[in-house]
N, C-alpha and C positions, 0 to 999 in steps of 0.2 A: 292150309296152315297147320296140318298135322305136324306135331313135334314142337310147336310154338306154345310156350306156357305164359299165360296172362294172369297177373294178380289184379283182380277187379275189386277196388275199394269203394265202388260207387253206390249211390242211392237214388231211388225214385225212377227217373226216366232217361235223361240224356246220356248219362254214363252207362247205366245198365243196358240201354239199347245199343250203344257202341260195342259193349262186351258181347252182347247177343249176336251181333253181326260177325264178330270174330269167331265165336263158338260155332256158328252155322258153317263157317268155312273150315272147321276142323281143329281150331285152337283148343288147348286144354285151359279152360278159363276157371280159375279158382276164385270164388267170390268170398272175400274176407268181410265178415259181418260182426257187429258188436254183440257180445254174448248177452243172451236174454231178450234181445229185441230185434236185432238184424235190420235189414233194409226196411225203411219206412213203407215202401210199397207193399210189404207183406200185410199191411193193415188197410190197404186202399182197394176200392173196387165196388162193384154193384151187388156183391153177395156178402152180407154182414157175417154170415156163419163162417165162410172161408176166411174172411179178414180176422175174425176172432181166433182162428186156428193158425194164424201166421202164414196163410196161403192166399192172400188177397189176389183178386184177378189181375190187378196192376202188376203184381210180382210174377204171377204165372205166365203173363203174356210175353215176357222177355228174359226169362232166366232158365229156360230149358237148356240142356246141354252143358250146364255149369256144375261145378262142385262147390259146396258150401263149407267154409271153415270159420269158426268163431274165434275172434282174437281181440284182446284188449291192448290196444297200442299205447295206452297210458301206463301200463305196468312194466317194470323192468324185464320180467320173464317174457311178456308179450313182445317187447321190443327185440329181444334176442331171437325169438321165433321169426319175427318179421325180417330181421337181417339175414337169417338163413334162407328164407323164401326168396328174398331179393337176389341173393347170390346165384340162385338157380333159375331165376325167371328171365324171360325175354322181354316182357312188357309189364309196366306198372300203369294202371289206369285209375284215376281218382277224380271226383268232382266235389271235393271240399271247397270251402271258401279259400281264396288265395292266402297262403301263409300258414294254414293249419298243419300241413305235414311237416313244414320246416320247424314249427314250434314243438312238434312231437319229436324232433331230433333227426328228421330225414329230409334235409334240403336236397336239391338236385346235385350239389357238389358231393354230399355224403353218399347219395344213392349211386352216383357215377363212380365214386371211389370203391364202393362195394362190388359193383358190376359194370365194367367199362362198356359192355355191349347192351346195357339195358336201354330200352325205349320207354321213356317216361312221358305219359300224356296226361295233362291236367285240363279238365273241362270245367269252365266256370261261366257265369253269366256275362262278365265283361272282360275277361282276360286277367292275367296275372299282374299287369301294370296299368297305369292310368288313374285318373282321379276317382273313377267309379269302382275300382277293383274290389273294394271291401264290402260293397253293398250286396245284400241277398237278392236273388233273382229266381223267379219261377217263369214258366212259359208265358203267362199272360203279361208279365212285366216286359219281357223281351218283345212280344208281339206289339205292344203299345209303343215302346221306344224305337223300334226298328222302322216304323211306318207301315207295317203290315196292316194294322187295324184301320189306318186312314184310307186305304184303298180297297177295303173289304166291306161288302154290303151294298145296299142301294144308296143313292145320293142323299136320301132323307133318313137313312138309318145308320150310316157310317159315323164314327168308327165302330167296327164290329169285329169281335174275336172270331178267328176261324173255328170250325167245329171240332177240331182235334188239336192236340198240343204240337203244332208244326215246328215251333222254334226248338223245342226239346229234341224232336225227331231229327231235324236237320243237323243239330249240334252233334247228335250221336253218329249220324252218317259221316259228318266231317271228321270226327275223331277216328272212326274206323278207317277211313281213307288215309288220314295222315299217318296212323300207325302202320298201315300196310306199306306206305311209301318209305317210312323210316326203316322198316325191316329190309326192304330192298337195298337201301343205302348201307345198312349194316352188313348185308351179305357181301358187299364189295370192300368195305373198309374195316369191319370188325368193331366199329364204334357206334354206340347208341345215339339217341337224340332226345332233346327236351322239347316237347310239343305243347304249345300253349293255345288251346282252342277256346275262342270266345263265342258264346251263343249269339250275342248281339251282332258281332261282325259276320258270323255265318248267315244269320237271317238277312242282313242287309245285302251281303254278297249274292244270296239266292234270289234277290229281287232285281237282278241285273237289268232286265229290260225296262222295268218300271223306273229304277233309279237313273238309268241312262237317258230316259226321256227328259229328265230334269238336268242331269249333268251335261249332256251333249245337245239336246234339243231345246232346253230352256222351258219345257212345258211342265207345269206343276201337276203331278199325278193326282188323280181323284177317283173316288169310288164310282164304279159304273155298274154295280150289280152283276148280272150275268152276261153283260155285253163285253166284247173284246175291243179294246181301244184301237187295235191295229187293223181291224177288218170288219166288214159287214156284207152279208148276214153272218154273224158269228156270235152265238149266244143261245139262250134257252127260249123256246117258243111254246106257246100253248097249243094243245091239240084237243080233240074231243074227249080224251082221257089221258092225263099225264103230261109231264113236260118232255120236250124233245130238244136235245142239244144238236145244233147244226153249226158246222164251222166251214162254210163254203168260202174259203179264203182266196182261192184262185179263180180266175175268170171262167175257166172251163168247168169248174165245180159249180159256180153260180148258174151257168147256162144249163148244165145238166139238172140241177135242182129245179129250175123253172120249168124245164121240159117234163120232168116226172110229175110235177104238181099241175101240169096243164095250164101254165101261166106264161106262155112265150112272150106276151106283150111286156112283161117285166124286164126282159133282156134288152129291149130297144128303148124303153122309157128313159128319157134323158136324165132323170133323177137317179137312175140306177145303172146306167149303161157302163160306167167305169168304176174301178175300185174306190177312187177318191170321192166320186159322186155318191156312191152307196154309203160311205162313212158319214158324209154330210147330211144324208137323208135317211139315216138308219131307222129313225122312228117311223117314218112313213112306210119304209120297206117292210119293217116288222109287221105293221098293221096289214099290209097287203098279203104277205105270206100267211099270216095267221087266219085270214079269211078262208083260205083253202085248207090249211092244216087242221082247222077245227072240224073238218068233215070226216076225219078218221082219228083213231087213237094213236098214241105215240108208238105203240108196238106195231100197229099196221104200217105206219109210215116207215118205221125202221126196216120192216121186211121189204118194202118197196125200194128203199134207197140204199140198203146195205151193200149191194153189189154194183153200184153205179160209179163208185169212186168219190162220192160225196161223203165227207166225214160226218157221221150222224149216229146217235144212240139215245135211247130213252134215259131219263133221269131216274135212278133207282134208289131204293132204301138200302141200308147196310145188309139187311136180311136178304133182299133180292140179289144184291151183288154176290154174296157168299154162295148163292145157289147157281151161279152162272156155270154153264158147261165148260166155258173157257178156263175158269179157275180149276175146275175138277180135272180137266185134261192136263193142265200144267202142274198139278199136284202142289198148289200153294199151301193148302191146309194139311196139317199132320196130326195124327191121333197118337196120344201118349197115355200111359197110366197116370191117374191122378195121385199125386204124392199123399201118403198118409190116409187115404180114403178107401173104403170098401163098402159094398152093398150089404144089407142086412144078412144075406146068405153067404157072405164071404167073398163074393166076386170082386175083381178090381173095377173101380170106376174109371171112366176114360176122360181124357182132357184133349181138347182140340186147340191147336195153336197155329200161328202163321209161321211159315218157313221163310226162306230167302226169296227175293224177287229175281234172283239170278240163277240161271241154269248153268251148270258146269259140265262140259263135255257131253251135252245132250241130256243131262240128268237134273231133276229137281233136287234142291238142297234143303234139308230139314234138320231139326235138332236130333242128336244121337241118343239123348237120355231125357227123362222127365225133369222138371224143375226140382231143386233139392229142398228138403226140409232144413230148418235152421241148424247149422252145425253138423249136418249129416255126414260130412266127409272129413271132419276134423282129425280124427285118429288116423285115418287112412293117409292123409297128406303128411301128417307129422311123422309117421313111420317112414314114408318115402324120402323125407329129407334127413333121416338119421336118428330120430328120437326113439328111445327104447320104450317098452310098455310101461315101465316104472316111471320114467321121466314124463311120459304123457299123463299118467295118473297124477303126478305131482303138479303138473301145469293146470289140470282140472281143479285140484284142491286149492290152488292159489287164485283161481278165477281168471287166470291169464288167457284161457281158451274156453 
């Protein structure tokens, strides 16, 4: 995406995550933030000191590779700056409540008139139309409405929220994908697109298998904990130490599992002999397998089963996952300078962030620059779109930037 300029007016997670994916792919993402406060995520995260400095971990996690420009879209001078930015942009990304940008004087029709090739992507909880369009929405609200919580957790603990903001993240991915598709269309036609991304619809669409069990099969989805409704043995099993995920979904995988465990009788047992039989007797099968699995640790069983073709792996903590050789080899983690921070002896502090999950032409993809401080690139961007030093100083004096 080198050469693609994105105006990122987003806050918190879904929108900024979408902008981060575009930045990772090389787009010039200019983050437009409210003067004096900026993205709310600058104040969120597990480190209160960083949050006080406007560098909250939630912000640092998904804003590397972007430039920050502060802009008051309510001021006449700020609106003029925005118009200039729009004329030279390829993409406009925002996650205001529906109608906010229109009330500020920038409807899709106005934006399209300013720049016929502009791709405008609006991310919201429920979409730009419909009876719920004006309601506020955070990740947990969408998780509950979409049905995700109803199928998450054990039967006696559901509904349960997933352990990370999955609806926000999915919404960000959907927006980045839609923008990429619209840019392909523009490359052929020269005309931009208006993209309306609904977090609720994205979450429901991502539940395709679960939703289709009801739409097509007439079966009401329910929480099954770590069990897989489509197969058995497929879930988390207790060992002598730690949980072990096993997904022996194919007959040959089940046979191989029983062979390695030294339990060949489980292959011919009529309760477990076929895929459907195993699903009906999953509880008894789990008990039988765990009798043997408790003789060794999850790590030991993983070593024995890893090369057999049986999908298996221990259940890890986030800390353990981040130390995996696999992630190191694939270079998912990237080290950057910490913005605005130095050690007492003047050395740069480092910041570690996640890059893209996609390799391009055999290479890992990470952010090109550290996350920006608030308004760090304001003057730089204004100069680039034609403002003189004196005009920029005047914009600062007016509070427009």
